[in-house]
Residue frames as a rotation matrix with the C-alpha (Angstrom) as fourth column:
MET 1
-0.784 -0.496 -0.372 30.48
-0.290 0.824 -0.486 20.38
0.548 -0.273 -0.791 -28.23
LYS 2
-0.807 0.520 0.279 27.58
-0.217 0.179 -0.960 20.56
-0.549 -0.835 -0.032 -25.84
PHE 3
0.079 0.850 -0.521 25.16
-0.928 -0.128 -0.349 20.73
-0.363 0.512 0.779 -28.62
TYR 4
-0.265 -0.231 -0.936 26.64
-0.674 0.739 0.008 17.46
0.690 0.633 -0.351 -30.08
ILE 5
-0.985 -0.063 -0.163 26.33
0.077 0.681 -0.729 15.62
0.157 -0.730 -0.665 -26.66
SER 6
-0.506 0.858 0.090 22.71
-0.534 -0.229 -0.814 16.83
-0.677 -0.460 0.574 -26.13
ILE 7
0.052 0.468 -0.882 21.83
-0.992 0.129 0.010 15.30
0.118 0.875 0.470 -29.44
VAL 8
-0.591 -0.414 -0.692 23.28
-0.326 0.908 -0.264 11.93
0.738 0.070 -0.671 -28.49
LEU 9
-0.989 0.096 0.109 21.88
-0.090 0.187 -0.978 11.94
-0.114 -0.978 -0.176 -25.13
SER 10
-0.314 0.937 -0.154 18.46
-0.789 -0.348 -0.505 12.76
-0.527 -0.037 0.849 -26.40
THR 11
0.011 0.161 -0.987 18.54
-0.816 0.572 0.084 9.88
0.578 0.804 0.138 -28.85
LEU 12
-0.735 -0.324 -0.595 19.53
-0.054 0.903 -0.426 7.47
0.676 -0.281 -0.682 -26.22
ILE 13
-0.812 0.550 0.196 16.69
-0.356 -0.200 -0.913 8.65
-0.463 -0.811 0.358 -23.84
ILE 14
-0.033 0.862 -0.506 14.21
-0.975 -0.139 -0.173 8.18
-0.219 0.488 0.845 -26.65
ALA 15
-0.150 -0.198 -0.969 15.59
-0.607 0.792 -0.068 4.71
0.781 0.577 -0.239 -27.58
THR 16
-0.801 -0.182 -0.571 15.14
0.249 0.765 -0.594 3.41
0.545 -0.617 -0.567 -24.04
PRO 17
-0.059 0.831 0.553 11.53
-0.570 -0.483 0.665 3.94
0.820 -0.276 0.502 -22.96
ALA 18
-0.611 -0.056 0.790 10.43
-0.783 0.192 -0.592 2.95
-0.118 -0.980 -0.161 -19.52
GLN 19
-0.375 0.482 -0.792 8.83
-0.302 0.745 0.595 -0.51
0.877 0.462 -0.134 -19.23
ALA 20
0.211 0.397 0.893 6.49
-0.977 0.067 0.202 -1.75
0.021 -0.915 0.402 -16.54
VAL 21
-0.737 -0.628 0.251 7.16
-0.665 0.739 -0.106 -5.09
-0.119 -0.245 -0.962 -15.00
SER 22
0.366 0.900 -0.235 5.22
-0.918 0.391 0.069 -8.11
0.154 0.191 0.969 -16.08
VAL 23
-0.662 -0.616 0.427 5.46
-0.673 0.739 0.023 -11.66
-0.329 -0.272 -0.904 -14.78
LYS 24
0.192 0.723 -0.663 3.99
-0.761 0.536 0.364 -14.95
0.619 0.435 0.654 -15.71
ILE 25
-0.040 -0.073 0.997 3.39
-0.894 0.447 -0.003 -17.73
-0.446 -0.891 -0.083 -13.17
PHE 26
-0.043 -0.002 -0.999 4.18
-0.616 0.787 0.025 -21.44
0.786 0.617 -0.035 -13.87
THR 27
0.308 0.074 0.948 3.41
-0.832 0.505 0.231 -24.63
-0.462 -0.860 0.218 -11.76
ASP 28
0.936 -0.156 0.317 4.97
0.263 0.906 -0.332 -26.89
-0.235 0.394 0.888 -14.44
LYS 29
0.264 -0.939 -0.220 8.79
0.033 -0.219 0.975 -26.90
-0.964 -0.264 -0.027 -14.33
ASP 30
-0.362 -0.356 0.861 9.11
0.774 0.400 0.491 -27.98
-0.519 0.845 0.131 -18.07
ALA 31
0.443 0.538 0.717 6.81
0.861 -0.479 -0.172 -25.40
0.251 0.693 -0.675 -19.28
TRP 32
0.854 -0.221 -0.471 8.68
0.105 -0.814 0.572 -22.76
-0.510 -0.538 -0.672 -17.13
ALA 33
-0.065 -0.973 0.223 11.97
0.269 0.198 0.942 -23.78
-0.961 0.122 0.249 -18.66
LYS 34
-0.175 0.096 0.980 10.58
0.971 0.183 0.156 -23.75
-0.164 0.978 -0.126 -22.20
ALA 35
0.826 0.560 0.058 9.29
0.562 -0.826 -0.029 -20.22
0.031 0.057 -0.998 -21.70
LEU 36
0.685 -0.639 -0.349 12.95
-0.230 -0.645 0.729 -19.04
-0.691 -0.419 -0.589 -21.01
LYS 37
0.811 -0.578 0.092 15.82
0.343 0.343 -0.875 -18.75
0.474 0.741 0.476 -23.39
SER 38
0.493 -0.587 0.642 18.36
-0.777 -0.629 0.022 -18.50
0.391 -0.510 -0.766 -20.69
THR 39
-0.421 -0.693 -0.586 21.02
-0.186 0.698 -0.691 -20.27
0.888 -0.182 -0.423 -18.83
ILE 40
0.683 0.725 0.089 19.27
-0.354 0.221 0.909 -22.32
0.639 -0.652 0.408 -15.85
THR 41
-0.589 -0.808 -0.006 21.22
-0.287 0.216 -0.933 -22.75
0.755 -0.549 -0.359 -12.59
SER 42
0.540 0.783 -0.310 19.90
-0.052 0.398 0.916 -24.84
0.840 -0.478 0.256 -9.62
GLU 43
-0.579 -0.561 0.591 20.75
-0.699 -0.030 -0.714 -25.03
0.419 -0.827 -0.375 -5.85
ASP 44
0.000 0.590 -0.807 19.81
-0.089 0.804 0.588 -28.37
0.996 0.072 0.053 -4.32
PHE 45
0.307 0.023 0.951 20.83
-0.846 -0.451 0.284 -27.49
0.436 -0.892 -0.119 -0.84
ALA 46
0.645 -0.184 -0.742 22.76
0.155 0.982 -0.108 -30.79
0.748 -0.045 0.662 -0.58
ASP 47
-0.079 -0.672 -0.737 25.21
0.955 0.160 -0.248 -29.05
0.284 -0.723 0.629 1.87
GLY 48
0.290 0.255 -0.923 25.77
0.755 -0.653 0.057 -25.88
-0.588 -0.713 -0.382 3.71
SER 49
-0.633 -0.641 -0.434 27.41
0.164 -0.659 0.734 -24.06
-0.757 0.393 0.522 0.79
PHE 50
0.489 0.841 -0.232 25.49
-0.018 -0.256 -0.966 -22.24
-0.872 0.477 -0.110 -2.15
ILE 51
0.338 -0.385 0.858 26.25
0.941 0.130 -0.313 -21.97
0.009 0.914 0.407 -5.84
LYS 52
-0.635 -0.748 -0.193 28.45
0.731 -0.663 0.163 -19.13
-0.249 -0.038 0.968 -6.82
GLY 53
-0.864 0.290 0.410 26.71
-0.042 -0.855 0.517 -15.75
0.501 0.429 0.751 -6.77
LEU 54
0.183 0.982 -0.046 23.78
0.184 0.012 0.983 -16.82
0.966 -0.188 -0.178 -4.60
SER 55
-0.954 -0.299 0.038 23.25
0.026 -0.207 -0.978 -15.34
0.300 -0.932 0.205 -1.11
ILE 56
0.051 0.972 -0.230 20.20
0.458 0.182 0.870 -15.89
0.888 -0.149 -0.436 1.10
LYS 57
-0.902 -0.424 0.084 19.54
0.108 -0.408 -0.907 -13.61
0.419 -0.808 0.414 4.07
ALA 58
-0.108 0.803 -0.586 17.07
0.939 0.276 0.204 -13.58
0.326 -0.529 -0.784 6.87
ASN 59
-0.635 -0.114 0.764 15.51
0.139 -0.990 -0.033 -10.12
0.760 0.085 0.645 7.60
SER 60
-0.115 0.688 -0.717 13.66
0.987 0.161 -0.004 -8.49
0.112 -0.708 -0.697 10.45
THR 61
0.339 0.254 0.906 11.91
0.364 -0.923 0.123 -5.19
0.867 0.288 -0.405 10.73
ASP 62
0.971 -0.123 0.204 13.47
-0.234 -0.320 0.918 -5.00
-0.048 -0.939 -0.340 14.37
PRO 63
0.298 -0.937 -0.181 17.28
-0.599 -0.036 -0.800 -4.62
0.743 0.347 -0.572 14.11
LYS 64
-0.411 -0.446 0.795 17.58
-0.911 0.186 -0.367 -6.12
0.016 -0.876 -0.483 17.61
ASP 65
0.539 0.657 0.527 15.47
-0.626 0.731 -0.272 -9.19
-0.565 -0.183 0.805 16.76
LEU 66
-0.409 -0.814 -0.412 17.87
-0.912 0.375 0.164 -11.97
0.021 0.443 -0.896 15.92
SER 67
-0.223 0.333 0.916 15.35
-0.421 0.815 -0.398 -14.71
-0.879 -0.474 -0.041 16.21
HIS 68
0.806 0.570 -0.158 14.75
-0.360 0.260 -0.896 -15.13
-0.470 0.779 0.414 12.47
VAL 69
-0.426 -0.904 -0.048 17.08
-0.711 0.301 0.635 -17.73
-0.560 0.305 -0.771 10.97
TYR 70
0.671 0.485 -0.561 16.64
-0.727 0.580 -0.368 -20.25
0.147 0.655 0.741 8.19
SER 71
-0.002 -0.654 0.757 18.29
-0.539 0.638 0.550 -23.64
-0.842 -0.407 -0.354 8.19
ILE 72
-0.004 0.019 -1.000 19.42
-0.928 0.373 0.011 -26.27
0.374 0.927 0.016 5.73
SER 73
-0.432 -0.053 0.900 18.37
-0.628 0.734 -0.258 -29.77
-0.647 -0.677 -0.350 6.56
GLY 74
-0.037 0.539 0.841 17.68
0.242 0.822 -0.516 -32.86
-0.970 0.185 -0.161 4.53
GLY 75
-0.759 -0.382 0.527 18.57
0.594 -0.077 0.800 -31.26
-0.265 0.921 0.286 1.36
LYS 76
0.252 0.786 0.564 16.03
0.783 -0.509 0.359 -28.48
0.569 0.351 -0.744 1.78
MET 77
-0.846 -0.366 0.387 15.91
0.036 -0.763 -0.645 -24.91
0.532 -0.532 0.659 3.14
LEU 78
0.059 0.893 -0.445 13.50
0.905 0.140 0.401 -24.56
0.420 -0.427 -0.801 6.04
ASP 79
-0.927 -0.277 0.251 12.20
0.227 -0.951 -0.210 -21.16
0.297 -0.138 0.945 6.94
ARG 80
0.024 0.936 -0.350 9.35
0.992 -0.067 -0.110 -19.24
-0.126 -0.345 -0.930 8.48
VAL 81
-0.798 -0.180 0.575 8.14
0.362 -0.906 0.220 -15.82
0.482 0.384 0.788 7.34
THR 82
-0.116 0.710 -0.694 5.99
0.964 -0.087 -0.250 -13.54
-0.238 -0.698 -0.675 9.46
ALA 83
0.877 0.386 0.287 4.70
0.443 -0.880 -0.169 -9.86
0.187 0.275 -0.943 9.38
LYS 84
0.775 -0.610 -0.168 8.13
-0.440 -0.710 0.549 -8.90
-0.454 -0.351 -0.819 10.92
HIS 85
-0.185 -0.914 0.362 10.41
-0.251 0.400 0.882 -11.46
-0.950 0.073 -0.303 9.25
SER 86
0.914 0.275 -0.299 11.23
-0.344 0.133 -0.929 -11.97
-0.216 0.952 0.216 5.54
THR 87
0.272 -0.867 0.418 13.89
0.278 0.487 0.828 -13.62
-0.922 -0.109 0.373 3.57
THR 88
0.647 -0.058 -0.760 15.96
-0.574 -0.693 -0.436 -12.27
-0.501 0.719 -0.482 0.68
ILE 89
0.398 -0.495 0.772 17.40
0.643 0.751 0.151 -14.23
-0.655 0.436 0.618 -2.25
ASP 90
0.575 -0.257 -0.777 20.06
-0.566 -0.810 -0.151 -12.32
-0.590 0.527 -0.612 -4.18
TYR 91
0.590 -0.445 0.674 22.01
0.675 0.730 -0.109 -13.41
-0.444 0.519 0.731 -7.18
SER 92
-0.173 -0.795 -0.581 25.10
0.233 -0.606 0.760 -11.72
-0.957 -0.004 0.291 -8.72
SER 93
-0.958 -0.126 0.256 23.74
0.263 -0.036 0.964 -12.01
-0.112 0.991 0.068 -12.23
LYS 94
-0.487 0.852 -0.192 20.53
-0.847 -0.515 -0.133 -10.44
-0.212 0.098 0.972 -13.62
LEU 95
-0.842 0.314 0.439 17.60
0.252 0.948 -0.194 -12.85
-0.477 -0.052 -0.877 -13.72
LEU 96
-0.613 0.738 -0.283 14.50
-0.717 -0.368 0.593 -13.47
0.333 0.566 0.754 -15.74
GLY 97
0.298 0.691 -0.659 13.27
-0.229 0.722 0.653 -16.58
0.927 -0.044 0.373 -14.06
PHE 98
-0.695 -0.420 0.584 12.94
-0.699 0.202 -0.686 -18.01
0.170 -0.885 -0.434 -10.62
GLY 99
0.235 0.816 -0.529 11.50
-0.611 0.547 0.573 -21.21
0.756 0.188 0.627 -9.43
GLY 100
-0.782 -0.603 0.160 11.51
-0.550 0.544 -0.634 -24.04
0.295 -0.583 -0.757 -6.79
ASN 101
-0.154 0.737 -0.658 9.60
0.348 0.664 0.662 -26.75
0.925 -0.127 -0.359 -5.05
PHE 102
-0.632 0.085 0.770 7.68
-0.667 -0.567 -0.484 -25.09
0.395 -0.820 0.415 -2.09
ASP 103
-0.282 0.570 -0.772 6.03
0.564 0.749 0.347 -27.18
0.776 -0.337 -0.533 0.61
LEU 104
-0.632 0.082 0.771 4.01
-0.470 -0.831 -0.297 -25.09
0.617 -0.550 0.564 2.93
SER 105
0.490 0.816 -0.308 2.20
-0.326 0.499 0.803 -28.05
0.809 -0.292 0.511 4.54
LEU 106
-0.572 -0.714 -0.404 4.86
0.138 0.401 -0.906 -28.40
0.809 -0.573 -0.130 7.56
ASN 107
-0.940 0.294 -0.173 2.37
0.120 -0.189 -0.975 -26.94
-0.319 -0.937 0.142 9.98
GLU 108
0.001 1.000 0.026 -1.23
0.688 0.018 -0.725 -25.86
-0.726 0.018 -0.688 9.88
PRO 109
0.182 -0.003 0.983 -2.21
0.919 -0.355 -0.171 -23.75
0.350 0.935 -0.062 6.82
GLY 110
-0.314 -0.427 -0.848 -0.69
0.732 -0.677 0.069 -20.32
-0.604 -0.599 0.525 7.26
MET 111
0.271 0.390 -0.880 -0.68
-0.059 -0.906 -0.419 -17.16
-0.961 0.166 -0.222 5.20
GLY 112
0.849 -0.130 0.512 0.96
0.526 0.135 -0.840 -18.17
0.040 0.982 0.183 2.02
ILE 113
-0.088 -0.855 -0.512 4.06
0.538 -0.473 0.698 -16.42
-0.839 -0.214 0.501 0.65
LYS 114
0.956 0.292 0.032 4.16
0.216 -0.629 -0.747 -13.33
-0.198 0.721 -0.664 -1.40
LEU 115
0.030 -0.957 0.287 7.16
0.930 0.133 0.344 -12.46
-0.368 0.257 0.894 -3.55
VAL 116
0.881 0.131 -0.454 8.66
0.041 -0.978 -0.203 -9.05
-0.471 0.160 -0.868 -4.23
LEU 117
0.416 -0.752 0.512 11.19
0.909 0.323 -0.263 -8.50
0.032 0.575 0.818 -6.96
SER 118
0.793 -0.211 -0.571 13.82
-0.107 -0.972 0.210 -5.77
-0.599 -0.106 -0.793 -7.31
GLY 119
0.450 -0.578 0.681 16.37
0.881 0.410 -0.234 -4.92
-0.144 0.706 0.694 -9.99
ASP 120
-0.648 -0.756 -0.098 18.62
0.724 -0.650 0.232 -2.24
-0.239 0.080 0.968 -11.47
THR 121
-0.868 0.301 0.394 15.55
0.093 -0.682 0.726 -0.37
0.488 0.667 0.564 -13.08
PHE 122
0.163 0.926 0.341 12.90
-0.425 -0.246 0.871 -0.95
0.891 -0.287 0.353 -10.40
SER 123
-0.903 -0.401 0.155 12.33
-0.280 0.275 -0.920 -1.96
0.326 -0.874 -0.361 -6.82
ASN 124
-0.741 0.631 0.231 9.66
-0.127 0.206 -0.970 -3.64
-0.660 -0.748 -0.073 -4.61
PHE 125
-0.452 0.661 -0.599 7.57
-0.795 0.006 0.607 -4.98
0.405 0.750 0.522 -7.43
LEU 126
-0.318 0.449 0.835 4.87
-0.611 0.576 -0.543 -7.15
-0.724 -0.683 0.091 -5.72
VAL 127
-0.955 0.095 -0.282 4.13
-0.156 0.648 0.745 -10.41
0.254 0.756 -0.604 -7.79
PRO 128
-0.328 0.931 0.159 0.42
-0.880 -0.363 0.308 -10.56
0.344 -0.039 0.938 -8.09
THR 129
0.582 0.504 -0.638 0.16
-0.271 0.860 0.432 -14.29
0.766 -0.079 0.638 -7.47
GLU 130
0.171 -0.449 0.877 1.13
-0.983 -0.023 0.180 -15.72
-0.061 -0.893 -0.446 -4.06
ILE 131
-0.724 -0.370 -0.581 2.41
-0.338 0.926 -0.168 -19.19
0.601 0.075 -0.796 -3.25
SER 132
0.294 0.951 -0.095 -0.57
-0.323 0.192 0.927 -21.03
0.900 -0.242 0.364 -1.95
LYS 133
-0.124 -0.200 0.972 -0.76
-0.990 -0.040 -0.134 -21.93
0.065 -0.979 -0.193 1.69
TYR 134
0.657 0.549 0.517 -1.74
-0.511 0.828 -0.231 -25.32
-0.555 -0.112 0.825 0.53
ALA 135
0.429 -0.565 -0.705 1.31
-0.737 0.232 -0.635 -26.06
0.522 0.792 -0.317 -1.63
THR 136
0.858 0.005 0.514 2.74
-0.357 0.726 0.588 -29.49
-0.370 -0.688 0.625 -0.88
GLY 137
-0.050 -0.926 0.374 6.16
0.131 0.365 0.922 -29.57
-0.990 0.095 0.103 -2.64
GLY 138
0.511 0.236 0.827 5.08
0.817 0.164 -0.552 -28.83
-0.266 0.958 -0.109 -6.25
PHE 139
-0.501 -0.765 0.405 6.84
0.865 -0.462 0.197 -26.42
0.036 0.449 0.893 -8.53
PHE 140
0.749 0.569 -0.339 6.15
0.508 -0.822 -0.256 -22.66
-0.424 0.020 -0.905 -8.37
GLY 141
-0.394 -0.916 0.077 8.01
0.760 -0.277 0.588 -20.44
-0.518 0.291 0.805 -10.78
LEU 142
0.645 0.531 -0.550 7.87
0.196 -0.810 -0.552 -17.07
-0.739 0.248 -0.627 -12.49
VAL 143
-0.282 -0.659 0.697 9.24
0.957 -0.137 0.257 -15.45
-0.074 0.739 0.669 -15.58
SER 144
0.292 0.209 -0.933 9.73
0.351 -0.931 -0.099 -11.76
-0.890 -0.299 -0.345 -15.68
ASP 145
0.722 -0.004 0.692 10.02
0.682 -0.166 -0.712 -9.54
0.118 0.986 -0.117 -18.77
THR 146
0.610 -0.547 0.574 12.40
-0.506 -0.826 -0.249 -7.19
0.610 -0.138 -0.780 -16.80
ALA 147
-0.044 -0.757 -0.652 15.58
0.260 0.622 -0.739 -8.34
0.965 -0.202 0.169 -15.31
PHE 148
0.812 0.240 0.531 15.87
-0.476 -0.253 0.842 -8.68
0.336 -0.937 -0.091 -11.43
SER 149
-0.205 -0.904 -0.375 18.58
-0.189 0.412 -0.891 -9.73
0.960 -0.112 -0.255 -9.12
SER 150
-0.963 -0.107 0.248 16.76
-0.255 0.058 -0.965 -9.80
0.088 -0.993 -0.083 -5.83
LEU 151
-0.133 0.914 -0.384 13.66
-0.128 0.369 0.921 -11.67
0.983 0.172 0.068 -4.60
LYS 152
-0.791 -0.128 0.598 12.09
-0.586 -0.119 -0.801 -11.27
0.174 -0.985 0.019 -1.20
LEU 153
-0.386 0.649 -0.655 9.86
0.401 0.758 0.515 -13.96
0.831 -0.064 -0.553 0.35
MET 154
-0.821 0.199 0.536 7.25
-0.520 -0.649 -0.556 -12.51
0.237 -0.735 0.636 2.75
ALA 155
-0.748 0.650 0.138 4.19
0.366 0.577 -0.730 -13.62
-0.554 -0.495 -0.669 4.66
GLY 156
-0.810 0.426 0.403 1.26
0.335 -0.226 0.914 -13.59
0.481 0.876 0.040 2.31
THR 157
-0.770 0.593 0.238 -2.30
-0.638 -0.724 -0.261 -12.58
0.018 -0.352 0.936 2.80
GLN 158
-0.374 0.603 -0.704 -4.13
-0.292 0.644 0.707 -15.92
0.880 0.470 -0.065 2.87
GLY 159
-0.714 -0.020 -0.699 -4.48
0.586 0.529 -0.614 -16.29
0.382 -0.848 -0.367 6.58
THR 160
0.532 0.827 0.182 -6.74
0.429 -0.449 0.784 -14.69
0.730 -0.339 -0.594 9.23
ALA 161
0.480 -0.292 0.827 -6.01
-0.541 -0.841 0.017 -12.59
0.691 -0.456 -0.561 12.19
LEU 162
0.830 -0.055 0.555 -5.20
-0.455 0.509 0.731 -15.64
-0.323 -0.859 0.397 14.27
VAL 163
0.684 -0.645 0.341 -2.47
0.725 0.652 -0.223 -16.89
-0.078 0.400 0.913 11.89
ASN 164
0.684 -0.645 -0.341 1.05
-0.474 -0.748 0.464 -15.35
-0.554 -0.156 -0.817 12.32
GLY 165
-0.192 -0.894 -0.404 3.22
-0.840 -0.063 0.540 -16.26
-0.508 0.443 -0.739 9.29
GLU 166
0.857 0.341 -0.387 4.04
-0.507 0.697 -0.508 -19.18
0.097 0.631 0.770 7.13
GLN 167
0.006 -0.895 0.446 6.46
-0.533 0.374 0.758 -22.02
-0.846 -0.242 -0.475 7.68
TYR 168
0.907 0.207 -0.367 7.82
-0.416 0.296 -0.860 -23.64
-0.069 0.932 0.355 4.52
SER 169
0.063 -0.927 0.369 10.59
0.185 0.374 0.909 -25.64
-0.981 0.011 0.195 3.01
LEU 170
0.650 -0.004 -0.760 12.26
-0.672 -0.471 -0.572 -24.89
-0.355 0.882 -0.309 -0.42
ASP 171
0.128 -0.595 0.793 13.98
0.252 0.793 0.554 -27.55
-0.959 0.129 0.252 -2.50
ASN 172
-0.260 -0.243 0.935 15.65
0.930 0.199 0.310 -27.23
-0.261 0.949 0.174 -6.01
LEU 173
0.379 0.180 -0.908 15.87
0.117 -0.982 -0.146 -23.53
-0.918 -0.050 -0.393 -6.13
THR 174
-0.050 -0.360 0.931 16.20
0.927 0.329 0.177 -22.73
-0.371 0.873 0.318 -9.78
LEU 175
0.257 0.030 -0.966 17.35
-0.036 -0.999 -0.040 -19.41
-0.966 0.045 -0.256 -11.41
ALA 176
0.362 -0.119 0.925 17.38
0.925 0.172 -0.340 -18.36
-0.119 0.978 0.172 -15.06
THR 177
-0.297 -0.580 -0.759 19.93
0.385 -0.800 0.460 -15.66
-0.874 -0.156 0.461 -15.85
ALA 178
0.724 0.584 -0.366 19.12
0.036 -0.562 -0.826 -12.90
-0.689 0.586 -0.428 -18.31
THR 179
-0.061 -0.678 0.733 21.00
0.965 0.148 0.218 -12.78
-0.256 0.720 0.645 -21.78
ALA 180
-0.669 -0.233 -0.705 22.12
0.072 -0.965 0.251 -9.48
-0.740 0.117 0.663 -23.19
PRO 181
0.319 0.947 -0.031 19.13
0.250 -0.115 -0.961 -7.87
-0.914 0.299 -0.274 -25.17
VAL 182
-0.631 -0.410 0.659 19.43
0.753 -0.119 0.647 -7.46
-0.187 0.904 0.384 -28.96
PRO 183
-0.654 0.301 -0.694 18.33
-0.076 -0.939 -0.336 -4.01
-0.752 -0.167 0.637 -29.95
GLU 184
0.176 0.782 0.597 15.14
0.670 0.349 -0.655 -3.76
-0.721 0.516 -0.463 -31.99
PRO 185
-0.186 -0.203 0.961 15.08
0.968 -0.203 0.144 -2.19
0.166 0.958 0.234 -35.51
GLU 186
0.674 0.619 0.403 13.43
0.555 -0.785 0.276 0.90
0.487 0.038 -0.873 -34.05
THR 187
0.773 -0.485 -0.409 16.31
0.306 -0.281 0.910 1.44
-0.557 -0.828 -0.069 -31.73
TYR 188
-0.215 -0.864 0.455 18.77
0.830 0.084 0.552 1.30
-0.515 0.496 0.699 -34.60
ALA 189
0.147 0.370 0.917 16.60
0.824 -0.558 0.093 3.83
0.547 0.742 -0.387 -36.66
LEU 190
0.957 0.279 -0.077 16.59
0.275 -0.794 0.542 6.27
0.090 -0.541 -0.836 -33.74
MET 191
0.357 -0.918 -0.169 20.35
0.402 -0.013 0.916 5.98
-0.843 -0.395 0.364 -33.19
GLY 192
-0.299 -0.427 0.853 20.90
0.948 -0.029 0.318 6.55
-0.111 0.904 0.414 -36.95
MET 193
0.537 0.538 0.649 18.80
0.603 -0.784 0.151 9.74
0.590 0.310 -0.745 -36.79
GLY 194
0.870 -0.334 -0.362 20.84
0.152 -0.516 0.843 11.03
-0.468 -0.789 -0.398 -33.92
LEU 195
-0.047 -0.977 0.206 24.13
0.633 0.131 0.763 10.45
-0.773 0.166 0.613 -35.86
ILE 196
-0.058 0.085 0.995 22.70
0.947 -0.312 0.082 12.20
0.317 0.946 -0.063 -38.89
GLY 197
0.888 0.448 0.106 21.70
0.389 -0.853 0.348 15.18
0.247 -0.268 -0.931 -36.83
LEU 198
0.517 -0.788 -0.335 25.30
0.267 -0.223 0.937 15.24
-0.813 -0.574 0.095 -35.27
LEU 199
-0.298 -0.800 0.520 26.95
0.799 0.089 0.595 15.13
-0.522 0.593 0.613 -38.68
ALA 200
0.325 0.494 0.806 24.65
0.784 -0.617 0.062 17.88
0.528 0.612 -0.588 -40.10
ALA 201
0.976 0.095 -0.195 25.52
0.195 -0.781 0.594 20.09
-0.096 -0.618 -0.781 -37.18
ARG 202
0.157 -0.985 -0.074 29.17
0.396 -0.005 0.918 19.53
-0.905 -0.174 0.389 -37.65
ARG 203
-0.204 -0.230 0.952 28.89
0.979 -0.060 0.195 20.28
0.013 0.971 0.238 -41.42
ARG 204
0.694 0.609 0.385 27.13
0.597 -0.785 0.166 23.45
0.404 0.115 -0.908 -40.66
LYS 205
0.822 -0.422 -0.383 29.88
0.113 -0.538 0.835 24.63
-0.558 -0.730 -0.395 -38.32
VAL 206
-0.146 -0.918 0.369 32.55
0.709 0.163 0.686 23.87
-0.690 0.362 0.627 -40.86
GLN 207
-0.033 0.213 0.977 30.83
0.947 -0.306 0.098 25.83
0.320 0.928 -0.192 -43.44
């Protein structure tokens, strides 16, 4: 029995190789949506409640520091991220896409915003492209080849030693949920080989 189980487990491990996370950045919302074959959901921040499954949390590296809070005003989320303060967006379903209208011109140019993704199969993936400190409300979105469910907004690296953080507004937060993947032909072939091995082992035992 243990022999049979080992064959099946080996087949499953071979059939699901590890994959590095890769993202593509978009500044055109129509092109972003076209690149996705997913259900797209939006949060317009029209009131104090969020769409089902969405949560947004303000974080601080100091547990006693309660100064970092975001607010909802005028149909936008207003926030500030610094070296100590970040904001996490979580969604109950797995995602392949994230986007929104970011305005970083509320104050003097800051540090920009860097994004960090996490999911079931990986954590703390730093998106190579930051949201520009000169963004004035245009669309910024990404498409990932690996599903994620959490996205952290952090102070970027575009400022100087005299700049502390980035103040911004976010409007029309848009999420694209992941659909169930269809197994590739190679996966079916590997599973078939495992089943053939299992049947052969059982036949030898009977004989």
